[in-house]
C-alpha positions in Angstrom: -59.8 74.4 -21.9 -58.7 74.1 -25.6 -58.6 70.3 -25.2 -62.2 70.3 -23.8 -63.4 72.5 -26.6 -61.7 70.3 -29.1 -63.4 67.2 -27.7 -66.8 68.9 -27.7 -66.4 70.1 -31.3 -65.3 66.6 -32.4 -68.4 65.0 -30.9 -70.7 67.7 -32.4 -68.9 67.4 -35.7 -69.5 63.7 -35.8 -73.2 64.0 -34.8 -73.9 66.7 -37.4 -71.3 65.9 -40.1 -72.3 62.3 -40.8 -75.4 63.7 -42.5 -73.1 65.2 -45.2 -71.2 62.0 -45.8 -73.9 59.3 -45.4 -75.4 59.8 -48.9 -72.0 59.1 -50.6 -71.4 56.1 -48.3 -74.7 54.6 -49.3 -74.0 55.4 -53.0 -70.7 53.5 -52.8 -72.5 50.6 -51.0 -75.1 50.6 -53.7 -72.4 50.4 -56.4 -71.0 47.3 -54.6 -74.1 45.5 -53.7 -77.6 46.1 -55.2 -80.4 44.0 -53.7 -83.2 45.0 -56.0 -85.1 42.2 -57.6 -86.2 42.2 -61.2 -89.7 43.5 -61.7 -92.5 41.0 -62.5 -95.7 41.6 -64.3 -99.1 40.6 -63.0 -101.3 38.4 -65.2 -104.5 39.9 -63.7 -105.5 43.4 -62.6 -105.9 43.9 -58.9 -108.6 46.3 -57.8 -107.4 49.8 -56.9 -108.9 52.7 -55.1 -107.4 56.1 -56.1 -107.9 58.6 -53.3 -107.6 62.3 -54.4 -107.7 64.8 -51.6 -108.4 68.5 -51.9 -108.7 71.2 -49.2 -110.5 74.5 -50.1 -109.1 74.5 -53.6 -110.6 72.7 -56.5 -109.2 74.4 -59.6 -106.5 71.6 -60.2 -108.9 68.7 -59.6 -110.2 68.4 -63.2 -106.7 68.1 -64.6 -105.7 65.6 -61.9 -108.8 63.4 -62.5 -108.4 63.7 -66.2 -104.8 62.2 -66.0 -106.1 59.4 -63.8 -108.8 58.5 -66.4 -106.1 58.1 -69.0 -104.3 55.3 -67.1 -103.4 52.2 -69.0 -105.4 50.2 -66.5 -109.1 49.5 -66.1 -109.8 48.0 -62.6 -110.0 51.1 -60.4 -112.3 53.7 -59.0 -111.4 57.3 -58.1 -112.6 58.8 -54.8 -112.3 62.6 -54.8 -112.6 64.0 -51.2 -113.3 67.7 -51.5 -112.9 68.9 -47.9 -114.3 72.4 -47.2 -114.6 72.9 -51.0 -117.3 74.5 -53.1 -118.3 71.7 -55.5 -121.2 73.4 -57.2 -119.3 73.6 -60.5 -117.4 70.4 -60.0 -118.7 67.6 -62.2 -117.1 64.4 -63.6 -118.8 62.5 -66.4 -117.0 59.1 -65.8 -118.7 56.5 -63.6 -115.2 55.7 -62.3 -115.2 59.0 -60.3 -117.0 59.2 -57.0 -117.1 62.8 -55.6 -117.3 63.0 -51.8 -117.9 66.2 -49.9 -117.7 65.8 -46.1 -120.5 67.4 -44.1 -118.0 68.9 -41.7 -114.5 70.1 -42.4 -112.0 67.3 -41.7 -108.9 69.5 -42.1 -106.6 66.5 -42.2 -105.2 64.3 -44.9 -105.6 61.1 -42.9 -109.2 61.9 -42.0 -110.0 62.5 -45.7 -108.4 59.2 -46.6 -110.4 57.3 -43.9 -113.5 59.2 -45.0 -113.0 57.8 -48.5 -112.2 54.3 -47.3 -115.3 54.1 -45.3 -117.3 54.9 -48.4 -115.6 52.5 -50.8 -118.1 51.1 -53.3 -116.4 47.7 -53.3 -113.5 46.0 -51.6 -110.3 47.3 -53.2 -107.2 45.3 -52.8 -104.9 48.3 -53.0 -105.2 52.0 -52.7 -103.0 54.9 -53.8 -102.9 58.5 -52.6 -102.8 61.4 -55.0 -102.9 65.1 -54.2 -105.3 67.5 -56.0 -102.4 69.2 -57.8 -100.8 65.9 -59.0 -100.8 64.5 -62.5 -100.0 60.8 -63.1 -98.3 59.0 -65.9 -100.5 56.5 -67.8 -98.3 53.6 -66.7 -98.5 54.6 -63.0 -100.5 51.6 -61.7 -98.8 49.1 -63.9 -95.5 50.1 -62.4 -96.8 49.9 -58.9 -98.0 46.4 -59.6 -94.4 45.3 -60.5 -93.7 45.6 -56.8 -96.9 44.5 -55.2 -96.5 41.2 -57.1 -93.2 40.7 -55.2 -95.1 40.8 -51.9 -94.5 44.4 -50.9 -97.4 46.0 -49.0 -96.2 49.6 -49.4 -94.8 51.3 -52.5 -93.6 54.9 -53.1 -93.7 56.2 -56.7 -91.5 58.8 -58.3 -92.6 62.4 -57.9 -91.3 64.7 -60.7 -91.6 68.5 -61.1 -94.8 69.7 -62.7 -93.5 73.2 -63.0 -90.0 74.7 -63.3 -91.2 78.3 -63.9 -89.1 80.1 -61.2 -85.8 79.8 -59.5 -87.6 78.7 -56.3 -89.3 75.9 -58.2 -86.0 74.7 -59.8 -84.2 74.7 -56.5 -87.1 72.9 -54.8 -86.8 70.4 -57.6 -83.1 69.9 -56.8 -84.0 69.0 -53.3 -86.7 66.7 -54.5 -84.3 65.0 -56.9 -81.7 64.6 -54.0 -84.3 63.0 -51.8 -85.7 60.7 -54.5 -82.3 59.5 -55.4 -80.7 58.9 -52.0 -83.7 58.5 -49.6 -85.7 56.3 -52.0 -83.9 54.8 -54.9 -80.5 54.1 -53.2 -81.9 53.4 -49.8 -84.3 50.8 -51.2 -81.6 49.3 -53.4 -79.3 48.6 -50.5 -81.9 46.6 -48.6 -83.7 49.2 -46.6 -87.0 51.1 -47.4 -87.8 54.1 -49.5 -89.1 57.1 -47.5 -92.7 58.1 -48.2 -93.4 61.4 -49.9 -97.0 62.2 -48.9 -98.5 61.4 -52.3 -97.7 59.0 -55.2 -97.7 56.3 -52.6 -99.7 53.0 -52.6 -100.6 50.4 -50.0 -102.5 47.3 -49.4 -105.9 48.5 -48.3 -105.8 46.4 -45.1 -102.5 47.9 -44.1 -103.5 51.5 -44.6 -107.0 51.2 -43.1 -105.5 49.5 -40.0 -103.1 52.5 -39.7 -105.8 55.1 -40.1 -108.0 53.5 -37.5 -105.2 53.6 -34.9 -103.8 57.1 -35.6 -105.7 60.4 -36.0 -103.0 62.8 -37.2 -103.7 66.5 -37.7 -101.4 68.8 -39.5 -98.4 67.7 -41.6 -96.4 64.5 -40.9 -98.8 61.6 -41.3 -96.4 60.0 -43.8 -93.6 60.1 -41.1 -95.8 58.3 -38.6 -96.9 55.8 -41.2 -93.4 54.8 -42.4 -92.2 54.3 -38.8 -95.2 52.0 -38.2 -94.4 50.0 -41.4 -90.8 49.7 -40.4 -91.7 48.7 -36.8 -93.5 45.7 -38.3 -90.3 44.8 -40.3 -92.0 45.5 -43.6 -90.1 47.2 -46.5 -91.4 50.2 -48.5 -90.5 49.6 -52.2 -89.6 52.4 -54.6 -91.2 52.3 -58.0 -89.0 54.6 -60.1 -91.2 54.4 -63.1 -94.5 55.0 -61.3 -94.4 58.7 -62.1 -96.5 61.4 -60.4 -96.0 65.1 -61.4 -96.1 67.3 -58.4 -96.2 71.1 -58.1 -93.0 72.7 -56.9 -92.8 75.7 -54.6 -92.7 78.7 -56.9 -93.2 81.7 -54.6 -91.4 83.0 -51.6 -94.5 83.2 -49.3 -95.5 79.7 -50.4 -91.9 78.5 -49.6 -91.9 80.0 -46.1 -95.2 78.5 -45.1 -94.4 75.1 -46.5 -91.0 74.8 -45.0 -92.2 76.0 -41.6 -94.6 73.0 -41.5 -91.8 70.6 -42.6 -89.3 71.8 -40.0 -92.0 71.5 -37.3 -92.7 68.0 -38.4 -89.1 66.9 -38.3 -88.7 68.1 -34.7 -92.0 66.6 -33.7 -91.2 63.1 -34.9 -87.4 62.9 -34.5 -87.8 60.8 -31.3 -89.6 58.1 -33.3 -86.4 57.8 -35.5 -84.2 57.4 -32.4 -86.4 54.5 -31.2 -86.3 52.8 -34.6 -82.5 53.2 -34.7 -82.2 51.4 -31.4 -84.7 48.7 -32.5 -82.7 48.2 -35.7 -79.5 47.8 -33.7 -81.1 45.3 -31.3 -82.7 43.3 -34.1 -79.6 43.5 -36.4 -82.1 44.7 -39.0 -80.6 46.5 -41.9 -83.9 47.8 -43.1 -84.7 49.5 -39.8 -81.2 50.7 -39.0 -80.4 52.4 -42.4 -83.9 53.8 -42.6 -83.6 55.3 -39.1 -80.3 57.0 -40.0 -82.0 58.8 -43.0 -85.1 59.5 -41.0 -83.1 61.2 -38.3 -81.3 63.5 -40.7 -82.7 67.0 -40.4 -84.0 68.8 -43.5 -81.1 69.7 -45.8 -81.2 73.4 -45.0 -80.6 72.6 -41.3 -77.9 70.1 -42.1 -76.0 72.7 -44.2 -76.6 75.6 -41.9 -75.6 73.7 -38.7 -72.5 72.2 -40.4 -71.4 75.6 -41.6 -71.7 77.1 -38.1 -69.7 74.3 -36.5 -67.0 74.6 -39.2 -66.7 78.4 -38.4 -66.3 77.6 -34.7 -63.7 75.0 -35.6 -61.5 77.8 -37.1 -60.8 79.0 -33.6 -59.9 75.5 -32.2 -58.4 73.2 -34.9 -57.4 73.5 -38.5 -57.6 69.7 -38.7 -61.3 69.9 -38.0 -61.8 72.6 -40.5 -60.0 70.5 -43.1 -62.3 67.6 -42.2 -65.4 69.8 -42.7 -64.2 71.0 -46.1 -63.9 67.3 -47.2 -67.4 66.6 -45.8 -68.9 69.6 -47.7 -67.1 68.5 -50.9 -68.6 65.0 -50.5 -72.0 66.5 -49.9 -71.9 68.7 -53.0 -70.6 65.7 -55.0 -73.7 63.8 -53.8 -76.0 66.6 -55.0 -74.4 66.5 -58.5 -74.5 62.7 -58.6 -78.2 62.8 -57.9 -78.8 65.5 -60.6 -76.6 63.5 -63.1 -78.3 60.1 -62.5 -81.7 61.8 -62.6 -81.0 63.5 -65.9 -81.9 66.9 -64.5 -82.8 69.7 -67.0 -80.3 72.4 -67.8 -82.4 75.1 -66.1 -82.2 73.2 -62.8 -78.4 73.5 -63.0 -78.6 77.2 -63.8 -80.9 77.8 -60.9 -78.3 76.6 -58.4 -77.0 80.2 -58.3 -80.2 81.1 -56.4 -79.5 78.7 -53.5 -78.4 81.5 -51.0 -81.7 83.3 -51.5 -83.6 80.0 -51.2 -81.8 79.4 -47.9 -82.6 82.9 -46.6 -86.3 82.2 -47.0 -85.9 78.9 -45.3 -84.3 80.7 -42.4 -87.4 82.9 -42.2 -89.5 79.8 -42.2 -87.4 78.4 -39.3 -88.5 81.4 -37.2 -92.1 80.6 -37.8 -91.8 76.9 -36.8 -93.8 77.2 -33.5 -96.8 78.6 -35.5 -96.3 76.3 -38.5 -99.6 74.4 -38.3 -101.5 77.6 -37.7 -100.1 79.4 -40.7 -101.9 77.3 -43.3 -103.1 73.7 -43.5 -102.4 73.2 -47.1 -100.0 74.6 -49.7 -101.5 77.0 -52.2 -101.5 75.6 -55.8 -101.0 77.9 -58.8 -100.5 75.6 -61.7 -103.3 73.9 -63.6 -101.5 72.0 -66.4 -102.6 68.8 -68.2 -100.4 65.7 -68.5 -100.0 66.5 -72.2 -98.7 70.0 -71.5 -96.2 68.6 -68.9 -94.7 66.1 -71.4 -94.5 68.6 -74.2 
């Protein structure tokens, strides 16, 4: 019986534990072989459409559009889709801004994007997706162009914290930094694709329009379906580290619970797509597909840590060798977290906020209990911060 339990725990430990070790393995591979090409500058300015989506809330739109109008770029139009919003007091003086208010509630990011595309005033070569709470760096589009000129059809920018006002926001930023470093910068550098983040991403208009016309996705997770489709066509998603978008971090417990419930629901919903991509990558001997699928299949960090801790406790009753292996795995995982913080030059208050991780995990446990009702709780995350790009940088 003990032998059987040992074999079961070993198998479970490998299935779960590799998620703790994979980031460090990729980091070491990155240090040995980096496949990134040098950036090139475009001699002309491709035509961009910037799609800004808002659902019910409009109070952050003016700041978002204001930051876009300060781009060091001229060949673009901004399409603001105000879904189920009161726009009576929403006015933009620039002729670069087109305000769209759907007659019926769309209640979907992808539907809002397609609504804007079908009302483009001219044929834009590229488009980029910005949330209503985002602010963009003036060099945002110029940095995207560095990768489009290399032939990429999809590019993910860097999302940085817009607010670090609470412990929750700081820990949320830690998770974001971890994902940006390992799931985007490192993954892209070793020959795979950066994962998409839902905003701060850009595509050739043809690619994205073809996707939207084939998939009608309600609720969270459109970015997961999109990136799987891109990888299935053997395309790579580039990571533009200097194409910076400032994004609001979760700053309240109720906001955290609702948001994470949707995220957990999304992972379980689309995990099967990752399995199919993993098999495809193995059959094709395609590094891009295989490595991306490994990261795609990794559960949210909270679930990785929680499940790993539970299995380690069970191992105490079966094998001290397994427990020792788990301790090494956890040590490598926490090393990876600090490597990400160090390379990303995280602020001191982010390090200080790490003491609040147990409380942060408690609220994520509550969100896990609401996973079945995730898409019914709320369609969009409530936004509370209305800063300008100047206030962020100062």
